[in-house]
Structures are given as structure tokens and as C-alpha cells.
N, C-alpha and C positions, 0 to 999 in steps of 0.2 A: 504494500500500500504506500502511495506517495505521502511524504510529510506535508505539513501545512505550508512550509516555505517552498517546497517543490511545486505544490498546487498553485501557489501565488505566482511563481515564475511562469508556469504554463499559461495562466490567465493573462499576465501582463505582456508576455513575449510577442504575441501577434500584433496588438495595437502599437506597441513600441516599435516593432519592425516597420510597420506601415508609415509611422511618423518619420523615422530616421531615413527610410528610403526616399520619402517624398522630398526631404530637404536636399537631396542630391541634385535635383533639377534647379533648385534655388541657388545652390552653391555653384553650379555650372554657369548660370546666368551672371552671377557676380564675378566669377573669375575669368571667363573667356574674353572679355574686352581687353585684358592685359597680357594674354598669352595665347598662342595658337593651340588647338586642341591636343595634338600629339605631344607637344612640349609640356603643356599643362599636366597631362596624364603621366608623362615620364617622371616629372618631379614628384607627383603624387605617389606613384608606385615605388620609386626609389626611397622616399622617406618612410613609407609603410614597411618596406623590406628591411630598412635599418632598425625600425622598432621591433620587428619580429626576430631579427638576429639577436637583439638584446634580450628579448623574452626567452628565446630558446637557450641562450647562454646561461640563463638563470635556472630554468626548470629542467633543462636537459631531457627532452623526450627521446624516445627510442628512434634510431635511425630508420629512414624509410627504405624499403626494398626498391629494386630497380623498377618493378611493375608499379608500385605505389607512386614513385616519382613520376613515371610516365603518365599515369592517370591524373595526377595533380597538375601536370603541365597542360594536358588537354583540357581539363576542367577550367583552369585559369585562363587559357586562351579563349574559351567560349564565354565564360561569365564576365571576365574582366576585359579581355581583349576585344571581342566582337561587340559585346553589349555596351560597355563604356565608350569604346572607340566610336561606335555607331551613334550613340546619344550625343556625345560632345561634338562630333563632326556635323551632325544634323543641326544642332543649335547654332554652331558657328556659320553654317551655310544658310541660315535664315528660317529654319523650321522653328516655330514657337516651342518653348519648353513644355507647355501644356499639351501640345499635339504630340510631342515625343513621348510624353507619359501616356497619351491615349493609345498610340501604336503599341507600346509595351503592355497596355491593358488588354490587348488581344491574346496575351500569353496563356491565360487559363484555358481558353478554348483549344488552342494548339497543344497545350500540355495534356489536357484531358484526352484528346484524341491519341496522342503518342503514348501516354501512360497506359491507356487501356490496351494499346496494341503491343507495346514492347515490355512493359513492366508487369503486365497481368493485373493491374488495378481495375476493379470494377467501378464504373461510373454509373450511378443510379439515374433513373429518369428525373427524380427531384433535383439531383445535382446538375443535370443537363439544363433543366429549367433555370436554375440559379445562374449557371454560366452564361446562358443567352441573355437573361435579364440583366446581369452585370454589364455585359457588353452594351446593351441599350442604355443603361444608366450612365456609363462612361461617355457615350456619345452625347447624351443630353447635357452632361456637365460642361462639355466643351463645345456645344453646338454653336455658340455665338462668337467663337474665336476665328480670326482670319487665318485660314489654313493654306492658302496658296500664294498670296502676294509676297514677293520678296524672297521666296524660298527657291533655291536651285534644285534641279532634278536630282543631282547627286545627294542633296540633303534628304530627299524622300527615300532614295536607295539606302542611305545610311540608317534610316529608321527601321527599314525592313531587316537589315543586317543585325541591328540591335535586338529586334524581336527574336530572330532565329538564335542569336547568341545566348540570350538569357533563358530561352525555352530549352534548347538542347543542353546548355550548361547545367541547368537545374536537374534535368533528367540524368545526365551523365554523372553528376555528383551523387545523386540518389542511388544510381546503379553500381558505381565503382568506387566511391570514395567515403562511404559512411563509416568504414572501420579504420580509416587513416587518421592518425593524430592530427587534430585541426591546426595546431600550431606549426608543426613541420610541414603539413600539406599546404597551408596558406602561404608559408614562406616560399615554397617552390612556385606557387601560383603567382605571387607578387614579383618575384625575381624574373620569372618567364615573361611577364607582361612589361616589366621595366625594359627588358631587352627589345621586345617587339615594338613598344611605343617609341623607344629611343631610336631604333632603326628607322621607323617611319618619320620621326621628327627630323633626323639628319637627311633623309631622302627627299622630303617634300616641304619642309618648313624652314623659316629663318632662325628659329630657336631663340628669338628675342623675348625677354620677359620684363614687364614693367612692375617692379617690386613695390606696388602701392599697398596701402593698408587693406584695401578691399581684396586685392589678390592674395595677400598673406593670410587674411582671415578666411577666405574661401578655401585656400589650399590646406590650411590647418584643419578646417572643419572636414574636408574631404578625407584627409589622412587619418585623423583621430576618430571622428564620429562615423563616417561612412565606411572606410576600409577596415578600421579597427573594431567598429561596433555593429553596423548594419549587416555587413557581409558575414561576420561571425554569427550573428543572430539568425540570418537566413539559413546558414549551414546547420545550425543547431535545430532549427525547425524542420529542415529537410530530413534530419536523422530521426525525428520523432513523429512525423506525420506523413500521410500519403502525399505524393507529389501534387495531386490535383488540389488538395486542401491548401497547401502552401501557396500554390500558384494563384488561387482565388483571392489571396490577400492583395495581389497586384491590382485588382479592380478598384481598391480603395485609394491607391496611390494618386491617380489623377484628381480625385476629389480633394484629398488632403493637400496636394500641390496647389490646387486652385484656391483653397482656403489660405494657405501660406502666402500665395501671391497677392491675395487681397490684403492680408495684414502687412506684408512687407512693401508691396508695390502699389497698393490701393487699386487693384484690379477688381472690378465689381462682378458679382454673381447675379444672373437673372433668375426670376422665379422658376423657370423651367430647369435651370441648372440645379437649383435646390431640390427639385423633384428627382432629378437624376442622382443626386447624392443619397437620397433616401432609398432609391431603388438599388444602388450599389450596396448599401448596408444590408438590405434584405437578401440580395444575391449571395453575399459572402456567408450569411447565416445558412441559406439553403444548401450551399456547397459543403458546408462543414457539419451538417446534420448527420449524426451517426446512423448507419443502416439499421433499420428495425426500431429506431427511436419513436417514429410515428407510424 
């Protein structure tokens, strides 16, 4: 039986993850005016790698096998490389941050389809209703945003890449990495992406950074809160819940992102968007209903 503290963590973890993940889009918007996307991500991954080196030097987890190292490299390339690279590139190419969140909001439908096919997870009719309802809710939340003006075609391609990266990465993590020590595994992932983003920055960008307060704050938030907190929390949830249920939490990300954008940037929500928020909340509940509960 779980202790009261463990039960509290289980209840707090999903909403905390949604909030932390949503702040990533705000952090990207703050930092990207002062550095190109691959340069920004190279600094982020390098600093996170340094933190994990210090953590591992203290706790000294067991060494990873060659297979575990390879699996961690693949998972990192998908979750961090394709997803983050896609999101940051899309925003830098004119795709609104909220729309990037909307595209990522398609993940639960794609995850449910792939999980039922490759992981043997049964998706109930009630969960399918919740998944479709969540997609409708996300679209309502962001219905009044300008989704085309000023965005390059490459930006829209980048959003699709980000969707595929986070979907396949979550499933891969669930299938191959649940028994890997999260500290050693994450270090491999972060170092892998430092190399990938660094190579992209040297190949395609000027690598110029304006070290303003806004950029330092955004970078610090991305390093400590997002890579150190949100990513670790997502992997913790993946280890303890079906992939479909974890993915359903991403339906709430555009809603929370919109709320944060209102608080930080004074972006207003329409009444229809508020209805969409309520639908998203109901959708997540339906996807997470345990089979046989009703």
C-alpha cells in the first residue's frame, strides 16, 4: 500500500507537470529574441549536462550497459532533439507559441493509436471519446489566434517534427528505458543533444548571443525548471502510468500556456476559449478513468 506522502506525490505530479511544461513555451518566447534556436538549445543542454555530471559524481549510480546507453541516446534524440528543436525552430520562424502547443496537443491521439498497436495498451471507447474531445477543446482554446500570417512553411514543418519527436520519444522511453537509472540515462540524453544542437548551430547559425537579463532568466528557467524538473517528472510519470494517460496531460498544456500568456503578456481569452479549457479538463478526466470504474 502506498504511504500518504506517496499518494500526495501521485496526486500532485500530473498538474505540476502540466504547469512546468507549459512554461517552456513562455521561456522560449522570452529567450529566442536574443539567440538563435540551435544556439539557445546548445547552451541549455550543455548547462543541464554539467548539472547532471555533478549529481552523478555525488550519488554514483551504476554504470549503464552499452544497450542502455544506446536506448538513452535514441530517446534523447527524439524527446529533446526533435521535439525541442522543432518547437524552438517553429517559434523562431514565426509560428505562435500557442499554435506550437496546439500541434503538440495532437500527441495523445497519435500516442493512443501507436500505444494500442505497439505496446499492447488497450484504449477504451470512453478514452477515445476523451481524446477526441480534448482535441476539440484545444482547438477552441486557440481558435482566435492568427495561425498563418508571418509564419514560414519551414516553421509548420518544424511543428510536425516536434509532434513526431515527443510522441515517438515518449513511447520509446516507455518501451526501452523504464529500468534505466534516470540520472545516468538523462545525462546520456542531454550530452547527445548538446552535440546534435551544437553541430546544427555551427552549421546553420551565427552563434551570437545577447546576454541580456531576459535571456539569462529564460535560459536559467529552461535549464533548472524544464530540463531538471519537467523532463524528470515526465519520465517519472511514464514509468508509473500507461503511455496514453501520460500523453493526455498534453491536452492541458495549450490551455495553461494561454493562461500564462494572459498573465505575462496580457493576451486575452475569448468566451469560446474558456469553453475549450473546460472541455480539455473533462477530456483528461475521461482518458484517465480506470477501466471498470464506471
